[in-house]
N, C-alpha and C positions, 0 to 999 in steps of 0.2 A: 356660211354660218352667220347668224344674226348678231349684231352688236347689242350691248345692253341698252343703248339708246333706242334701238328699234324695238326691243322688248318692252320698253316703257310705253311706246306708242301702242303696241299690241295690247298690253294690259289695260291701257286707257280705253281702247275700243271695246274690250270685254266688259268693262265696268260701268260704262255710261252710254245710254242711248243717244245722247246729244252729239256724240262725236263720230257716229258710224259713217257719216257722209265723207269723213276725212280719210277713210281707209285707203291706203296706198298699195295698189296691186303690185307695183314694182318691187316692193319689199317682201313679196311672197305671202301676203296675208290681206285679204279683203273680205271681211265677214261682218255684215250688219246684223246677223242673227244671234250672236252670242251675248245677248243681254235680254232682259225682259222689261217691257215698259207698260205692263198692265196693272194699274191700281197699286195696291199695297205691296205687290210683288216686286216693284221696281226698286233699284238701289240708289240711294242718294247720299253722297258723302262730299261735303264741301272742303275736306282736308287736302287730299292729293290733287295736284295739278296735272291733268292728263295731256295738256298741251305742251308741257315742259319735257323736252326730249333729251334732257341731260342725264349723264350717268348718276349724278348726285340725287336727282329726283327719283330715278328708278331704284337705286339701292336703298334709299332711306324711306321711301313712301309707298313703293309698289311691290318690289320684289318679295316673294314668299309671304305675302299677306294672306290672311285666312279668306275663305270664300266670302264674297260680298253678300251672300244670301244667308249668312248665319243667323240673322234676325228672325228668319222663319222658323228656326228650331225652338223658339221659346214657347210656342203655343201648339205643338203637335198633338193631335188627337184624331179620332176616327173621322171627324168631319173634314179635317184639313188635308190630310195626306192619304192618297189612295193610289191604286194602280191605274193605268191608262187604258182607254178604249180608243180604237182607231178604225176608221172605215175609209176605203178609197172610193169616195162617192163620185169621182169623175170617171170611173171605169165600171159602169153598171151594165149588167147583162139581163135580158128578159128570160127568166127560167121558171118553168112551172107556173106561169101567170103572174110572176112577181119580178120587180126590178131588184136584182141581187148584185152586190159589189163583188169584185173578184176576190177580195179578202176583207175580213172585218172581224171585230170581236175584241176580247181581252188581249192586249198586246204588251203588257208590262214586262213580260219575260221573253219577248221576241226581239229580233227575228232569230231563226235557227242558225243564221250565218254570223251571229255575234256571240262570243263566248270568252270566259265563263261568266255566268250570271250569279253564281254562288260558289263559295270555296270554303272548305273546312280547314280549321287550324286549331288543333287541340280539341277542347270541348265546344268550341264556338264554330258556328256557320255564319260567315259574312255574306251578305247578299246585296245586290244593287236593285233599287226600285226605279224603274223607268216609269214614273208616275205623274200624278197631277196633284195640285194643291188648291184648296178652295180660294185662297187669296190670289191665285194666278189664273183662275178660270174665267172664261167669257160666258156671257149669258146666252147660250145657244144649246139646244138639246142634242144629245147623242142619238144615233151616230152622225157626226158631222166633223169633217176634217179639221175645222178650225175651232172646236169647242173648248179646247184646253191647251195649255202650254206645257211642254215637257219639263218635269221637275225631277232631278236626279238626286237620290238620297241613298245612303249606306246604312243598313241595319244589321243586327246580329242576333243570333239565337243560341242559347246554351242548352244543349240537349240533356245535360245532367241535372241542372237546376231548374230548367224550364223558363229561364229569364228571357224576355223579349225586350231588347233595348230599344229605346226611342231612336228612330233613324236620324242621321245627321244629313241635312241638306247640303249638297255640294255645289250644284249649279242649276240655273234655270235658263232654258233656251226659248227664244221667241219663235218657236215652231211647234206644231203638233205632229209632225211627220215622224212616225215611230222608226223610220230608217235611221234617224239620228240617235239611236239607242246607245247606252253606255254599258260597259262590262267592268268586271272587278277581278283583281288578283292581289296576292300578297308576296312580297319579296322575302328573301331568306332572313332578313333582320326583323321582319314582322310589320313593316310599313304596308299600309293598304293603298292600292293605286286604283284610280278610276280612269278609264279610257273612254272618251265621249266621241262618237262618230260625227263626222261632218259630211253629210251626203252631198254629192254633186260638186259643182265648181264654186258654189256660193258660200256654203256654211263650212266652217273650219273644224278640224279635229282638235281635241283638247285632252291634256293629261293632268290629273290632279293627284296629289300625294298627301296622305294623312300626316299630321304633325307628330302623332304619337305612334308607337309600335303596338303590336297586337297585345302585349302584356298590359298596356296602360292606355288602350285605344280610346276609351270613353271618358277619360279624365277631363277633356276639354271639348265640349260640343262645338261644332262648327269648325273644327280644326283640320280643314283641307286646304292645301295651297296649290295654286296653278303652277305647274313646273314645266309645262311645254305647250306652246301654241304655234309651233312651226308648221307651215304648210308649204310644200315645195311648189315652185312655179313650173308649169308644164314643160317649157322648153329647156329647163335646167335638169329636171329629173329624167326626162325621156324624150329627147328632141325629135326622134324619128316617129313617135307615135302620138304625141299629145297636141299637135298643132294641125289645124285644117290646111288643106292644100292651098287655099287662097292666101296664106301668110298672115291671117288675122291673129290677134293676140291670143296666146295660149291661156288655158285655164290655170288657176291655182288648184292644187290637188291636195285636199284634205283627205285623211284616211276614212274609209267607210267599211262597215261590217267588221269592226275590230275583233280580233281573236288573240288575246294577250296571254302568253305562256312564259313562265319563269324557268329558264334553263341557263346553265353555265354563267351564273351571276349576272344575268341580263334578262330583260323582257324581249322576247321575240314576238312582235306584233304582226301576225299575218293579216292582211287587209286587202281591200279592193280600192282601186282608183278609177274614177269615171273619166274616160279618155274621149276626146272629140274624134269623131269619124272624119275620114277624108270627104271632100266634097262629092266625089263620084259615088262613094258608098252611101252617103246620105241621100243623094238623088235617086239612086237605084232601088234602095230598100227601106226608105222612110224612117230611118232611125239615126239620131244625132250622136249617140254615145256608145262607147264600148266599155265593158267592165273587165279590167285586167287585174291580175293577182300579184301582190307585192309582199315583201318582207321588210319590216322596219325594226332595227335594233335600237333598244334604249338601254344604255349602260348607266348604272346608278353611281352617283357621286354624292358627297356629303351635301345634304339639303335639297337634292333634286336629281336631275338627269343630265347626262351629256347630250350634245346635239345628236339628233337621231340620224341613223344611216339607213337609207332605203335602197333596196335592190329588187329587181324584177324577178319573178318566178315563172309566171305564165303570161306572155304577151305576144300573141301570134302576129306575124307579119302578113299572113294571108288575108286577103280582103273578104274571104268567105266566113270569117269569124267575127262575132260581135261580143266576144268575151265569155265570162264564166261566173258561176256562183260556187262558193266553196264552204265546207265545214271542216273543222280541225279539232284536235285535242292533243294533250301531252300526257305521257305515262312513262315512268322510269327514265326520265331525261330524254325521251324520244318524242319528236314531233311527227304528227301524221295529218295529212290533208286529203280529202276527197272532193272532187269537183266535177261539174258538167261542162258542156260547151254550148254556146248560142250561135246558131247558124241561120242565114236567110234561106228562104225557099220561094216557090212560085207564088205563095199567098202573101209574101211580104214585098212583092214587086210594086213599083210605083207606076209603071207604064201601062199595065193591062188590068182590066177589071175581070176578076174571076168570080163567077156566081157562087160556086161551092165554097169559096173562101169567106163569104159573108156570114156573119152571126147576128143574132138578134140583140141589139143594144137597148138603150133606154126606151121603154114603152113599146118594145118589139120592132123598132126601126132597124132594118137590115143595113149593115155596114161592114166593111172589112176591118176587123179589129186585130189582125195579125201583125206582129212586129218580131224582129229577129230574137229579142231577148225572151220571148215566149216560146221560141223553138229551142228549148234547152234539152239536149239529148246526150246520150252516152255518159258513162261514169268512169272517172279517172282517179288514180291514187298515187301519191308520192309520200315518202317519209324520210326523216333526217335523224341520224344518230349523233350528230356533232353540233347541235345548236343552230342548225340552218345553213351551215357551210356547204354541205353536199346533200343532195336529195336522191333517193333511190325509188324504183318502182316496187311493186309487190313481190317481184321475183328477185329483189336485191341488186338489180343492175343500177349503177350510178347514171342518172340522167342530167343532173345539174351540179355544177361547182360554182357557187356564187362568188367565191374569192377570185375566180378567173373571169367574172362578168358573164357567166353562162346563164341561160334561162331557156325555157321551152318557147321557141319562137316559130316553129314550123309545124304543119299538120302531121308530118311523118314522125317528128320527135314527140309530139303530143300522143300519137298512136302507141308509142312505147310505154306510156303510162295508162293505157286503156285497161279497165278492170271489167266492165260489163257493157255490152252493146245491145240495147233493147230491140233494135230492128236491123237484122243482118242484111237487109236489102238496101240500106242507106249507108254507103261507105263514103265518109266525108274526106277521105285521104285520096282515094283513087277514083277519078272520073266523076266526082260529085258535081252536079250541075244545079246551082240554086235557082235557075230560071225555069226548070222543068220538074224538079223533085219536090215532093211534099213530105214534110216531117209529120208523122202521125203518132209516134211514141215519144213521150217526154219524161225526163228524169228530174225529180225534185229532191235534192239532197237534204237530209234532216240531221243526221248525227253519225258518229262512228266511235268505235272503241277497239282496242287491240291488246295483244300480249307480246312480250319480247323474252328472249332467253337471257334475262338478267338486266342490270342497269345499263342503259345505253346500248342494249343488245339488238340483235336482228329480230325482225318481225316473225312471230311464230303463229299467230292467229289474228284474224281481222274480221270485223263485222261492220258493214256500212248500212245504215237505215235510210231507205228512200221511199218515196211514193212514185209510182209510174202511172201515167195516164195514156189512154188510147184515143184515137180519132183526130180528124182534121181540126176540130175545135177542142182539143183536149185540155186547153187551159181555161175553158169556160166553166163556171160552177155547174154542178149537175143535180138533177133530181135524185131522190133515193133510188129509184129503179135504175137510172143511168149509172149512178155511182158504183153499184155492185158489179156492173158489167164493164166499166171503163176505168176504174181507179183501184189500185191495189197497193198495199204496203208490203215491201220486200226487204229482206236482209241479204246483202251480197258479201260473200267471203273472199279470201285472198286469191282464190282461183277463179273468181267470177261466177261461182255457182250461186243460185238464188233460192231462198226459202221464203215462204209466205207467212204473213202475220194476220191473224183473224181466224174465227172459228168456221166460217164458210158453211154454216148449217142453220143460221138464224138471221133474222132481219135487223139485228141491232149490234153487229160486231164486225163491220167492215169500215175501211177508210172511206169517208164520203166526200172528201174534198182534197184536191192536190196540195192545198196550203195547210192542211192539218199537220201538226208537227209534234213528234214525240222524241224520246231519247233512249239510248241503249247503254248498259253498264256491264262490263265484264268483271266478274267477281272472283274467279279463280285462275290459277296459272294454266289450267287445262282448257280455258276458253269458255267455261260455263257463263252464260250471260242472261240478263233479264232486261226487259224493255217496258216502257210505259208509253201508251199511244192513245190519243183522243179519238175514239171511234164514233160511229154514226150518231148524229143528233136529229137527222131528218129535216133540217131547216135550210139546207143548201149553203150554209155558211161554214167556214173553216172551224175546226175544233169539234168537240163533242164530249163524251163521257170518258173518264180515265179507265183504260183497260191495261192489265198487267199480263205479261207473257214471259216464258222462259225458253232457253235454247234446247231443251229436251224435246226434240222434234217428234211430231205425230204424223201419221199418214192420213191424208184426206183425199181419197180418189187417187189421182196420179201425181199429187204434189206433196211436198213436205211442209208442214205447218208448225209454227211455234206453239208450245203448250200454253193453254189458257190458265191464268192464275186468279181470275176474278176481276170485278169491275165495280164502278159506282152503281148505286141503285138508280134505275131509270125514273123513279119518281122524284129524284132530286133535280131541281130546276137548274142547277149550276152548269154552265157551259165552259169547258176548259180548252185552252190551246197553249202552244209553245211550252210543252213539258220539257224541262231541262234537268241535266244531272248536276249534282253538287260536285265540283272539282275536288279531287283528293279525298273524297268521302270514304271513311272507314266504317263499314257496317259490321261491328263486332257482336253486339247483342241484338241487332235488328231494330233497336229503338233510335238509332241515329238517322238524321235526315239524309236522304240520297237524291230525292227529287225536289224540284222547285217549279211551281207553275202559277199562272194567273187564271182566275175564274171569275165569271160574271153571272149573277142571277138576273140582273137587269142591265140595260145599257148605261145606267147612270152610276153604277158602282162596280169597281173591279177589285177583288180581294187577291191577296198573295198567300200562297200556301207552301209550307215545307212538308214533305211526306217521307215516310220510311219505306223499306222494301216490302213490307207486308200490308201497306195501306194506312198505317197510323199517320196522323197528320196534325199540324197545328196551323190555325188560321192566324196570320200575322196582323193584317189590317184590323183595326178595332181593338187590338190587344197590346199595342205598343206601351212599354213601360210596366208590364205586368209579368207574372210568372204563370206559365201554362205548359204542361207536359204534352207531348204528342200522344194522341189516343185514337181509337177507332171511332169514326163518326157513326152515329146511330142509324143513319139512313144510307149506309154503304154496305156492300156485300163482298168486299175483298175476301177471298176464300181463307186466307191464312191469318187474317188480322185478329190479334188478341190484345187487350189492354193490360 
């Protein structure tokens, strides 16, 4: 556990660019990115001494001070604060005669593997903006990975009064990588917490807490305090997995893809840690990191949090695994998580050139773009009825007891959590040979929801939303014609049965990209659910137009398809991605927001939208500080929408 003196140094590193070079990795924290040094966005304060590592200096000048970026709150308006746009320009594919990034577009509510992005408390919906601020932007056009710095802000909307509060800026990071996304949740006392991801081994994870409770949240703008910046050192957290075979220094492990759930008077943060691969794995399969799943417990104490306790959930010993991506949610005091597995195959080998493994990269240049983390296959599921102590599979068998140090560490134990296997010819447990097998079906997890038989009860219904892609190059963006043949949106139930999402009789209502991301909400105790998904936009980029569906299944040929409830008008130029559900949303009248998404008409501006079950919505960006009720947009054709 860190001393207060160490925390003083940590806070100093966070608040001033000048000291980042003094980061001491031996203290578990080395992060030159948790500050912003671009123009007016930088923080300058001559008061505290960040080189003074004494308890006195920490207690009197640094501990529990408000966000150093509170000065940005004084001039918020449409020009200054907006959603973020992100493009992975170093991974371009030549598709349909164009250089297309693997994913790009409005990212202010992404990724699907970070949650929640919005939470309802009473008449208020609190939401996190993973955005950009004009004072913090660089002079470069979008899409460009470096054109803006991530600005995290908390906003709120009152669905009864229509009040849109001006957001409170919490933190600014010197990165535009939207993997460093933040999530939001509220504890039982009404304090609002922001968990900021620190992707990979360089950028740290951070936790902020509001000074005021929900009842008096906006009395003091800028009132967020840094309450945790602890990042475990690899050889302390997981000595058998986090260090390379050569004995080189282990990484510091900040949490990534935070999923923050309030249960049993604590936050259970389900998260991913980037783990160094062993030297032989790196040499054989061309990938340096594994993504493993952890659970971090944060217990609340007066003024902040106790030191976090991190436990492994899924960390395979087998060298045929390069990790997992996961989504999760909480309902009735129960935690549930669905995830895939990343495995190497013959196309990820380093020693042999495989002609059919080559894809068209930048300007059509053929190259092998396959890496194990793109071979994400199979769907697994576990849930916990006791705040993360024990975890069960969909058939209620206990797989993990974290109090006894248990976790899923073998392929055979992982197989006990298997929910859906897209390709029955690829058995990664028995006889799988990564040097000869080719992964052709991939699973991209998007969201899940479920029901239980009462508070902290057993699972009674489950729906996991995924996209599934086919082909040896299934991770490459597709043309419209290829998308309909190779990419589909599916819902998997607790028995592993699949249903399709999309109308399948028109050219404008299928998932056209593996990275298009929607959400699913279960509304009744009997399992009736609705989902929102961004369907085809025809531009080979992730996202599209918002389509709504219900779980009243229809028959389409030999498959079951979710019922179509309407969509955005295709004359509307807005492109949407990362549709998220509002956590704990109650849809009593139908006028309450249940969906939260980012949309972009052009690459230069990203708007944030809250929407109801029937398509009513309110655009937040540009309306901060005003009153505006949710309404049916004039250029939309959601079937049930009425003002």
